[in-house]
N, C-alpha and C positions, 0 to 999 in steps of 0.2 A: 675100518671102523672109524667113526668120528667121535671123539670125546670133547666135550665143551666145558669150559669153566666160565662162570659169570665174572666179569671184570669188577675189580674193587670200585672202579669209577661209577658203575651202575648198580651195584649190589643193593642199594637202598632205594632204588626207583622201580616200582612203587614201594613205599615203606612196608606195606602189608605182605609183600612177597619176599622180604629179606630172609626170614628163617628158611623158607622153602629153597631159595637160591643157595644159602649157605649149606643146607643139607645136600643139595645137588652137587655142589663143589666138593664136599667131603666124600661123597660116593665116587665122584670122578677121580679124585686123588687116590682113593683106595684101589680103584681099578688100575690106574696107572702104576701104582706100587706093585700090584700083582704082575703086570706085564713086564716091569723091570726085573722082578724076581724070576720070571719064566725065561727071560733072555730072548734074543733074536727078534726083538721088536724095534721098529723105527718110530720114534715119537718126534713130531715137529711141533714146537711150542712157539707161539707168537708173543714174546714177552712185552712187546710195545703195542699191543692191541691187535696186531694182525692185519692192519689196514694200511695200504700204501696210498698216500695222498701226495699230489705234486705240491711243491713249494708254491705258495699263493702268488709270489712275485715273478719267479722265473718259469713256473710250470714244469720244472725239472723234478724228477723223482730222486730222492736222497734216502739213503739207508738211515733208519731211526737210530738215535744214539743208543749205545749199549749201556744198560744199567745192570751191573752185576747182581744187585739185590733182587732183581726180578727172577733170577734163576736159582737163588740160594735154596729154595724148597726142593727143587729137582736134584740139586747136589746132595742134599740130605737124604732124599729118597733113594738115590743111587748108592750111597754109603750103606743105608739100611738093607737094600737088596743084596749088595755084595756080602754083607755080614750074615744074612740069613740063607742065601742060596749059593754064595761063592761066585756068582756071575757079575762080572765087571761091566759097568756102563761107560760108554764112550760119548763124549760131547764134541760136536762139530758145529762151529758157527756158520750160519748161512743166512741168506736173505732170499726172499721170493717176491718177484714183481707180479702181482695178481690183478692189478688195476684194470687191465683190458679185459680180463675174464669176468671178474665180479667186482665192478667199481663200487666204492662206497658212496654215500651221499656227499654232496659238496661240502656241507658243514658238519661240525661235530656237535651233536646234541644229546641230551640225556633222556631221550624219549625211547619208547619201546615201539616196535613195529615199523621201523623205518623201511622205506621201499628198497628192495634189492632186485637186481635183474642180472641174469647170466647171459653174456653175449656168446653166441656160438657161431 
């Protein structure tokens, strides 16, 4: 299953969709909470946006800097799940290089509907 969360960076674009996007995010977080309580689920979260882009100067791919604040919500959800179901959540840091499979656009823009293509 694929669960998606609208990025804080784009939540207000377009402004008239903000409430809808926030409701979607709430629904997704509730679903994730339920999965943590059930246990046996692997969740991969892309806290730095989930897009790997090469460095503009070197064209080398680098792992995005880790920002502990970006996963605090998941830590709280794990604690809540353990309290209600007794199931412990384990966190493992990892990175995935997906650029060759589903490359993002060259630039970063706050637009909706950017072109995507999957190379096979």
